[in-house]
MMTF fields as JSON, N, C-alpha, C and O atoms, coordinates in Angstrom:
{
  "mmtfVersion": "1.0.0",
  "mmtfProducer": "UNKNOWN",
  "numBonds": 335,
  "numAtoms": 336,
  "numGroups": 84,
  "numChains": 1,
  "numModels": 1,
  "chainsPerModel": [1],
  "groupsPerChain": [84],
  "chainIdList": ["A"],
  "bondAtomList": [4, 2, 8, 6, 12, 10, 16, 14, 20, 18, 24, 22, 28, 26, 32, 30, 36, 34, 40, 38, 44, 42, 48, 46, 52, 50, 56, 54, 60, 58, 64, 62, 68, 66, 72, 70, 76, 74, 80, 78, 84, 82, 88, 86, 92, 90, 96, 94, 100, 98, 104, 102, 108, 106, 112, 110, 116, 114, 120, 118, 124, 122, 128, 126, 132, 130, 136, 134, 140, 138, 144, 142, 148, 146, 152, 150, 156, 154, 160, 158, 164, 162, 168, 166, 172, 170, 176, 174, 180, 178, 184, 182, 188, 186, 192, 190, 196, 194, 200, 198, 204, 202, 208, 206, 212, 210, 216, 214, 220, 218, 224, 222, 228, 226, 232, 230, 236, 234, 240, 238, 244, 242, 248, 246, 252, 250, 256, 254, 260, 258, 264, 262, 268, 266, 272, 270, 276, 274, 280, 278, 284, 282, 288, 286, 292, 290, 296, 294, 300, 298, 304, 302, 308, 306, 312, 310, 316, 314, 320, 318, 324, 322, 328, 326, 332, 330],
  "bondOrderList": [1, 1, 1, 1, 1, 1, 1, 1, 1, 1, 1, 1, 1, 1, 1, 1, 1, 1, 1, 1, 1, 1, 1, 1, 1, 1, 1, 1, 1, 1, 1, 1, 1, 1, 1, 1, 1, 1, 1, 1, 1, 1, 1, 1, 1, 1, 1, 1, 1, 1, 1, 1, 1, 1, 1, 1, 1, 1, 1, 1, 1, 1, 1, 1, 1, 1, 1, 1, 1, 1, 1, 1, 1, 1, 1, 1, 1, 1, 1, 1, 1, 1, 1],
  "groupList": [{"groupName": "MET", "atomNameList": ["N", "CA", "C", "O"], "elementList": ["N", "C", "C", "O"], "formalChargeList": [0, 0, 0, 0], "bondAtomList": [1, 0, 2, 1, 3, 2], "bondOrderList": [1, 1, 2], "singleLetterCode": "M", "chemCompType": "L-PEPTIDE LINKING"}, {"groupName": "GLU", "atomNameList": ["N", "CA", "C", "O"], "elementList": ["N", "C", "C", "O"], "formalChargeList": [0, 0, 0, 0], "bondAtomList": [1, 0, 2, 1, 3, 2], "bondOrderList": [1, 1, 2], "singleLetterCode": "E", "chemCompType": "L-PEPTIDE LINKING"}, {"groupName": "ILE", "atomNameList": ["N", "CA", "C", "O"], "elementList": ["N", "C", "C", "O"], "formalChargeList": [0, 0, 0, 0], "bondAtomList": [1, 0, 2, 1, 3, 2], "bondOrderList": [1, 1, 2], "singleLetterCode": "I", "chemCompType": "L-PEPTIDE LINKING"}, {"groupName": "PRO", "atomNameList": ["N", "CA", "C", "O"], "elementList": ["N", "C", "C", "O"], "formalChargeList": [0, 0, 0, 0], "bondAtomList": [1, 0, 2, 1, 3, 2], "bondOrderList": [1, 1, 2], "singleLetterCode": "P", "chemCompType": "L-PEPTIDE LINKING"}, {"groupName": "LYS", "atomNameList": ["N", "CA", "C", "O"], "elementList": ["N", "C", "C", "O"], "formalChargeList": [0, 0, 0, 0], "bondAtomList": [1, 0, 2, 1, 3, 2], "bondOrderList": [1, 1, 2], "singleLetterCode": "K", "chemCompType": "L-PEPTIDE LINKING"}, {"groupName": "PHE", "atomNameList": ["N", "CA", "C", "O"], "elementList": ["N", "C", "C", "O"], "formalChargeList": [0, 0, 0, 0], "bondAtomList": [1, 0, 2, 1, 3, 2], "bondOrderList": [1, 1, 2], "singleLetterCode": "F", "chemCompType": "L-PEPTIDE LINKING"}, {"groupName": "SER", "atomNameList": ["N", "CA", "C", "O"], "elementList": ["N", "C", "C", "O"], "formalChargeList": [0, 0, 0, 0], "bondAtomList": [1, 0, 2, 1, 3, 2], "bondOrderList": [1, 1, 2], "singleLetterCode": "S", "chemCompType": "L-PEPTIDE LINKING"}, {"groupName": "GLY", "atomNameList": ["N", "CA", "C", "O"], "elementList": ["N", "C", "C", "O"], "formalChargeList": [0, 0, 0, 0], "bondAtomList": [1, 0, 2, 1, 3, 2], "bondOrderList": [1, 1, 2], "singleLetterCode": "G", "chemCompType": "PEPTIDE LINKING"}, {"groupName": "ARG", "atomNameList": ["N", "CA", "C", "O"], "elementList": ["N", "C", "C", "O"], "formalChargeList": [0, 0, 0, 0], "bondAtomList": [1, 0, 2, 1, 3, 2], "bondOrderList": [1, 1, 2], "singleLetterCode": "R", "chemCompType": "L-PEPTIDE LINKING"}, {"groupName": "THR", "atomNameList": ["N", "CA", "C", "O"], "elementList": ["N", "C", "C", "O"], "formalChargeList": [0, 0, 0, 0], "bondAtomList": [1, 0, 2, 1, 3, 2], "bondOrderList": [1, 1, 2], "singleLetterCode": "T", "chemCompType": "L-PEPTIDE LINKING"}, {"groupName": "ASP", "atomNameList": ["N", "CA", "C", "O"], "elementList": ["N", "C", "C", "O"], "formalChargeList": [0, 0, 0, 0], "bondAtomList": [1, 0, 2, 1, 3, 2], "bondOrderList": [1, 1, 2], "singleLetterCode": "D", "chemCompType": "L-PEPTIDE LINKING"}, {"groupName": "TRP", "atomNameList": ["N", "CA", "C", "O"], "elementList": ["N", "C", "C", "O"], "formalChargeList": [0, 0, 0, 0], "bondAtomList": [1, 0, 2, 1, 3, 2], "bondOrderList": [1, 1, 2], "singleLetterCode": "W", "chemCompType": "L-PEPTIDE LINKING"}, {"groupName": "GLN", "atomNameList": ["N", "CA", "C", "O"], "elementList": ["N", "C", "C", "O"], "formalChargeList": [0, 0, 0, 0], "bondAtomList": [1, 0, 2, 1, 3, 2], "bondOrderList": [1, 1, 2], "singleLetterCode": "Q", "chemCompType": "L-PEPTIDE LINKING"}, {"groupName": "VAL", "atomNameList": ["N", "CA", "C", "O"], "elementList": ["N", "C", "C", "O"], "formalChargeList": [0, 0, 0, 0], "bondAtomList": [1, 0, 2, 1, 3, 2], "bondOrderList": [1, 1, 2], "singleLetterCode": "V", "chemCompType": "L-PEPTIDE LINKING"}, {"groupName": "HIS", "atomNameList": ["N", "CA", "C", "O"], "elementList": ["N", "C", "C", "O"], "formalChargeList": [0, 0, 0, 0], "bondAtomList": [1, 0, 2, 1, 3, 2], "bondOrderList": [1, 1, 2], "singleLetterCode": "H", "chemCompType": "L-PEPTIDE LINKING"}, {"groupName": "LEU", "atomNameList": ["N", "CA", "C", "O"], "elementList": ["N", "C", "C", "O"], "formalChargeList": [0, 0, 0, 0], "bondAtomList": [1, 0, 2, 1, 3, 2], "bondOrderList": [1, 1, 2], "singleLetterCode": "L", "chemCompType": "L-PEPTIDE LINKING"}, {"groupName": "ASN", "atomNameList": ["N", "CA", "C", "O"], "elementList": ["N", "C", "C", "O"], "formalChargeList": [0, 0, 0, 0], "bondAtomList": [1, 0, 2, 1, 3, 2], "bondOrderList": [1, 1, 2], "singleLetterCode": "N", "chemCompType": "L-PEPTIDE LINKING"}, {"groupName": "TYR", "atomNameList": ["N", "CA", "C", "O"], "elementList": ["N", "C", "C", "O"], "formalChargeList": [0, 0, 0, 0], "bondAtomList": [1, 0, 2, 1, 3, 2], "bondOrderList": [1, 1, 2], "singleLetterCode": "Y", "chemCompType": "L-PEPTIDE LINKING"}, {"groupName": "CYS", "atomNameList": ["N", "CA", "C", "O"], "elementList": ["N", "C", "C", "O"], "formalChargeList": [0, 0, 0, 0], "bondAtomList": [1, 0, 2, 1, 3, 2], "bondOrderList": [1, 1, 2], "singleLetterCode": "C", "chemCompType": "L-PEPTIDE LINKING"}, {"groupName": "ALA", "atomNameList": ["N", "CA", "C", "O"], "elementList": ["N", "C", "C", "O"], "formalChargeList": [0, 0, 0, 0], "bondAtomList": [1, 0, 2, 1, 3, 2], "bondOrderList": [1, 1, 2], "singleLetterCode": "A", "chemCompType": "L-PEPTIDE LINKING"}],
  "groupTypeList": [0, 1, 2, 3, 4, 5, 6, 7, 8, 9, 8, 10, 11, 3, 0, 5, 2, 9, 6, 5, 8, 12, 6, 13, 14, 10, 2, 15, 10, 6, 10, 9, 1, 8, 15, 16, 2, 15, 8, 1, 15, 15, 10, 10, 10, 13, 4, 8, 6, 13, 6, 4, 17, 15, 17, 16, 3, 4, 18, 17, 1, 1, 15, 0, 8, 2, 15, 1, 8, 8, 17, 7, 16, 3, 12, 8, 2, 2, 14, 19, 18, 15, 4, 6],
  "groupIdList": [1, 2, 3, 4, 5, 6, 7, 8, 9, 10, 11, 12, 13, 14, 15, 16, 17, 18, 19, 20, 21, 22, 23, 24, 25, 26, 27, 28, 29, 30, 31, 32, 33, 34, 35, 36, 37, 38, 39, 40, 41, 42, 43, 44, 45, 46, 47, 48, 49, 50, 51, 52, 53, 54, 55, 56, 57, 58, 59, 60, 61, 62, 63, 64, 65, 66, 67, 68, 69, 70, 71, 72, 73, 74, 75, 76, 77, 78, 79, 80, 81, 82, 83, 84],
  "secStructList": [7, 7, 7, 7, 7, 5, 7, 1, 7, 1, 1, 1, 2, 2, 2, 2, 2, 2, 2, 2, 0, 0, 0, 0, 0, 1, 1, 7, 7, 7, 2, 2, 2, 2, 2, 2, 2, 2, 2, 2, 6, 5, 7, 2, 2, 2, 2, 2, 6, 6, 4, 4, 4, 1, 1, 7, 4, 4, 4, 2, 2, 2, 2, 2, 2, 2, 2, 2, 2, 2, 2, 2, 7, 2, 2, 2, 2, 2, 2, 2, 2, 2, 2, 7],
  "xCoordList": [29.54, 28.586, 29.403, 30.518, 28.636, 29.089, 28.482, 27.267, 29.482, 29.0, 28.994, 29.767, 28.108, 27.483, 28.279, 28.561, 28.574, 29.403, 28.439, 27.318, 28.873, 27.829, 28.124, 29.186, 27.228, 26.569, 26.606, 26.705, 26.499, 26.312, 24.656, 24.209, 23.836, 22.524, 22.331, 23.185, 21.489, 20.93, 20.032, 20.003, 19.46, 18.261, 19.699, 19.586, 20.762, 21.437, 22.266, 22.858, 22.288, 23.083, 23.347, 24.301, 22.01, 21.574, 22.244, 23.365, 21.935, 21.993, 24.106, 24.867, 24.387, 25.784, 26.504, 27.444, 26.132, 27.019, 26.77, 27.805, 25.384, 25.061, 25.989, 26.444, 26.244, 27.169, 28.828, 29.63, 29.168, 30.461, 30.737, 31.687, 29.814, 30.333, 30.37, 31.302, 29.253, 29.333, 30.617, 31.274, 30.855, 31.831, 33.445, 34.39, 33.274, 34.747, 35.145, 36.32, 34.591, 34.696, 34.5, 34.88, 33.965, 33.796, 34.462, 34.419, 35.295, 35.97, 37.577, 38.472, 37.754, 39.245, 39.581, 38.794, 40.912, 41.631, 41.953, 41.803, 42.536, 43.776, 42.839, 42.214, 42.653, 42.382, 42.885, 42.305, 43.933, 44.612, 43.809, 43.26, 43.787, 42.676, 41.472, 40.795, 41.101, 39.411, 39.191, 38.089, 40.264, 40.187, 40.318, 39.693, 41.418, 41.814, 40.072, 39.539, 39.458, 38.232, 37.499, 37.219, 37.049, 35.987, 36.724, 35.771, 37.535, 37.558, 37.361, 36.987, 37.644, 37.2, 35.734, 35.267, 34.952, 33.2, 33.032, 31.819, 33.531, 32.731, 32.946, 34.025, 31.419, 31.585, 32.482, 32.647, 32.854, 33.967, 33.195, 33.645, 32.303, 31.988, 31.952, 32.232, 31.483, 31.761, 33.26, 33.518, 33.821, 35.64, 35.631, 35.696, 35.59, 36.088, 35.924, 36.699, 34.366, 33.981, 34.841, 34.942, 35.403, 36.138, 37.779, 38.563, 38.058, 39.317, 40.572, 41.459, 40.452, 41.559, 41.619, 42.764, 40.505, 40.724, 40.827, 40.795, 40.981, 40.875, 42.649, 42.948, 43.277, 44.663, 45.561, 46.529, 45.11, 45.245, 44.663, 43.44, 45.006, 44.708, 44.152, 43.051, 44.907, 44.436, 43.201, 42.558, 42.554, 41.678, 40.675, 39.626, 40.579, 39.295, 38.21, 37.098, 38.494, 37.353, 36.751, 35.646, 37.29, 36.812, 36.158, 34.936, 36.519, 35.704, 34.491, 33.815, 34.333, 33.304, 32.415, 31.206, 33.101, 31.773, 31.494, 30.32, 31.9, 31.57, 30.904, 30.185, 30.859, 29.807, 28.722, 27.581, 28.846, 27.389, 26.813, 25.615, 27.454, 26.643, 26.051, 24.848, 26.653, 26.255, 24.931, 23.874, 25.302, 24.279, 23.481, 22.277, 23.889, 22.874, 21.635, 20.915, 21.143, 20.506, 18.867, 18.207, 18.652, 17.268, 15.898, 14.941, 15.905, 15.021, 15.476, 14.704, 16.556, 16.896, 16.337, 15.664, 17.11, 16.747, 15.511, 15.127, 14.634, 13.024, 12.905, 12.529, 13.122, 12.33, 12.724, 11.913, 14.169, 14.929, 14.128, 13.846, 13.771, 12.905, 11.792, 11.652, 10.912, 9.2, 9.36, 8.402, 10.789, 10.23, 11.189, 11.261, 11.684, 12.012, 10.771, 10.802],
  "yCoordList": [7.573, 8.658, 10.096, 10.292, 11.09, 12.139, 13.09, 13.203, 13.841, 14.521, 16.291, 16.801, 16.794, 17.78, 18.773, 18.524, 19.955, 21.323, 21.889, 22.244, 21.964, 23.019, 24.474, 24.997, 25.043, 26.197, 27.431, 28.581, 26.932, 27.649, 27.95, 28.744, 27.242, 27.378, 26.486, 25.703, 26.685, 25.692, 24.495, 23.42, 24.742, 23.738, 22.337, 21.132, 22.922, 22.407, 21.521, 20.502, 21.822, 20.716, 19.519, 18.757, 19.596, 17.737, 17.267, 17.01, 16.816, 16.139, 16.395, 15.549, 17.597, 17.689, 16.913, 16.161, 17.063, 16.628, 15.19, 14.575, 14.15, 12.967, 12.216, 11.087, 13.174, 12.58, 12.693, 11.817, 14.02, 13.668, 12.671, 11.92, 12.507, 11.466, 10.3, 9.548, 9.93, 8.726, 8.254, 7.251, 9.224, 8.847, 9.494, 9.439, 10.055, 10.679, 10.803, 10.461, 11.168, 11.247, 9.42, 9.086, 8.876, 7.191, 6.472, 5.274, 6.932, 6.023, 6.426, 5.678, 7.582, 7.821, 8.138, 8.676, 7.657, 7.878, 9.22, 9.667, 9.856, 10.854, 12.202, 12.456, 13.084, 14.333, 15.138, 16.186, 14.729, 15.838, 15.526, 16.384, 13.889, 13.949, 14.338, 14.814, 14.207, 14.841, 16.328, 16.861, 16.907, 18.009, 18.868, 19.895, 18.099, 18.527, 18.58, 19.569, 17.26, 16.748, 17.889, 18.552, 18.371, 19.202, 20.462, 21.216, 20.977, 22.295, 22.556, 23.599, 21.568, 21.374, 21.749, 22.509, 20.924, 20.767, 22.084, 22.172, 23.018, 24.386, 25.363, 25.579, 26.194, 27.263, 28.542, 28.709, 29.131, 29.83, 30.693, 30.29, 31.623, 32.035, 31.465, 32.087, 30.057, 29.572, 28.949, 28.411, 29.072, 28.727, 30.532, 30.697, 31.134, 32.463, 32.404, 32.25, 32.614, 31.916, 31.367, 31.599, 30.55, 29.371, 29.353, 28.616, 30.073, 30.167, 29.581, 28.912, 30.017, 29.877, 28.447, 27.995, 27.463, 26.256, 25.191, 24.001, 25.75, 25.118, 24.478, 23.742, 24.955, 24.179, 23.467, 22.82, 23.657, 22.668, 21.531, 21.669, 20.435, 18.873, 18.85, 18.347, 19.357, 19.531, 20.167, 19.728, 21.182, 22.014, 21.264, 21.906, 20.036, 19.225, 19.145, 19.543, 18.547, 18.333, 19.79, 19.628, 21.099, 21.97, 22.268, 22.217, 22.561, 22.75, 22.084, 22.64, 20.688, 20.128, 20.363, 20.192, 20.885, 21.259, 22.878, 22.859, 23.84, 24.868, 24.875, 25.871, 24.015, 24.22, 23.504, 23.849, 22.725, 21.915, 22.688, 22.781, 23.576, 24.603, 25.434, 25.678, 25.85, 26.824, 26.4, 27.014, 25.314, 24.998, 24.081, 24.094, 23.238, 21.959, 22.228, 21.252, 23.723, 23.731, 23.033, 23.292, 22.377, 21.621, 22.447, 21.997, 23.848, 24.416, 25.625, 26.481, 25.522, 26.646, 26.242, 26.812, 24.316, 23.673, 23.925, 24.319, 23.589, 23.36, 24.97, 25.325, 25.728, 27.399, 27.419, 27.563, 27.25, 27.493, 26.546, 27.134, 25.32, 24.585, 25.234, 26.001, 25.344, 26.133, 27.66, 28.059, 28.324, 29.574, 29.087, 29.946, 28.031, 27.851, 27.119, 26.866],
  "zCoordList": [-5.846, -5.813, -5.998, -5.516, -6.799, -6.713, -5.767, -5.607, -5.078, -4.019, -4.596, -5.407, -4.022, -5.028, -4.016, -2.844, -4.742, -4.086, -3.24, -3.605, -2.152, -0.967, -1.189, -0.848, -1.722, -1.825, -1.168, -1.597, 0.036, 1.66, 1.759, 2.587, 0.848, 1.009, 2.543, 2.96, 3.004, 4.428, 4.009, 4.609, 3.142, 2.646, 2.051, 2.275, 1.391, 0.839, 2.077, 1.723, 3.151, 3.825, 4.295, 4.457, 4.494, 4.714, 3.956, 4.396, 2.157, 1.28, 0.905, 0.436, 1.271, 1.04, 2.327, 2.07, 3.528, 4.469, 4.439, 4.693, 4.135, 3.944, 2.926, 3.106, 1.606, 0.852, 1.083, 0.761, 1.739, 2.331, 3.187, 2.965, 4.458, 5.175, 4.806, 5.091, 4.038, 3.193, 2.535, 2.812, 1.564, 0.762, 0.827, 0.04, 2.014, 2.046, 3.473, 3.608, 4.572, 5.91, 6.913, 8.035, 6.132, 6.7, 6.111, 6.393, 5.108, 4.196, 4.254, 3.861, 4.745, 4.277, 6.019, 6.797, 6.328, 7.541, 8.105, 9.242, 6.789, 6.602, 6.724, 5.695, 7.804, 7.963, 6.822, 6.536, 6.136, 5.195, 3.946, 3.256, 3.661, 2.199, 2.391, 1.48, 3.451, 4.069, 4.028, 3.894, 4.148, 4.176, 2.757, 2.493, 1.794, 0.584, -0.049, -0.552, 0.152, -0.488, -0.217, -1.216, 1.003, 1.356, 0.906, 0.708, 0.695, 0.369, -1.179, -1.714, -1.659, -3.307, -3.487, -4.336, -2.317, -2.4, -1.76, -1.568, -1.382, -0.531, -1.529, -2.081, -1.829, -2.765, -2.177, -0.969, -2.862, -2.506, -1.341, -0.268, -1.139, -0.504, 1.361, 2.386, 1.144, 2.372, 2.783, 3.859, 2.105, 2.082, 2.728, 3.946, 2.264, 3.004, 4.431, 5.374, 4.28, 5.817, 6.983, 8.188, 6.098, 7.289, 6.987, 7.584, 6.2, 5.685, 6.383, 5.853, 7.847, 8.92, 8.883, 8.897, 8.831, 9.069, 8.129, 8.44, 6.689, 5.519, 4.973, 4.032, 5.729, 5.44, 6.205, 5.807, 7.5, 8.941, 8.742, 8.773, 8.545, 8.43, 10.311, 10.54, 11.397, 12.668, 12.785, 13.739, 12.054, 12.33, 11.73, 11.695, 11.193, 10.355, 11.19, 10.841, 12.524, 13.04, 13.776, 14.293, 13.884, 14.319, 13.077, 13.219, 11.915, 11.212, 10.433, 9.568, 10.94, 10.693, 11.654, 11.499, 13.004, 14.187, 13.562, 13.193, 13.373, 13.028, 11.747, 11.665, 10.526, 9.448, 10.113, 9.805, 10.826, 11.6, 12.028, 11.761, 12.885, 14.022, 12.962, 13.048, 12.084, 11.04, 10.13, 9.982, 9.654, 8.32, 9.179, 8.924, 10.196, 10.532, 11.277, 11.485, 11.848, 12.58, 12.096, 11.089, 12.883, 12.103, 11.936, 11.306, 12.638, 12.667, 11.547, 11.116, 11.273, 9.997, 8.774, 7.915, 9.021, 7.318, 6.947, 5.846, 8.29, 7.713, 7.491, 6.374, 8.219, 7.624, 6.218, 5.304, 6.035, 4.753, 3.657, 2.613, 3.739, 2.657, 2.871, 1.918, 3.616, 3.942, 2.748, 2.086, 2.703, 2.014, 0.368, -0.511, 0.195, -1.302, -1.999, -3.203]
}
């Protein structure tokens, strides 16, 4: 399964994170590998907004929590989908 690059659009988050979890997070044990792949899949603007977490594997879980809080809010997702 090819994982779509995450653009930073809230409406794209559910498909992105589901694909990422199934193809990377749940398969690989290494946070280093997970982080390397995640870094490649984030749009430049998203990377800039979380840059301090992108190069330290110890920050992987925190980075995932930040992204989930920022893009995974169900009300925001619904609103973004209705707007488009």
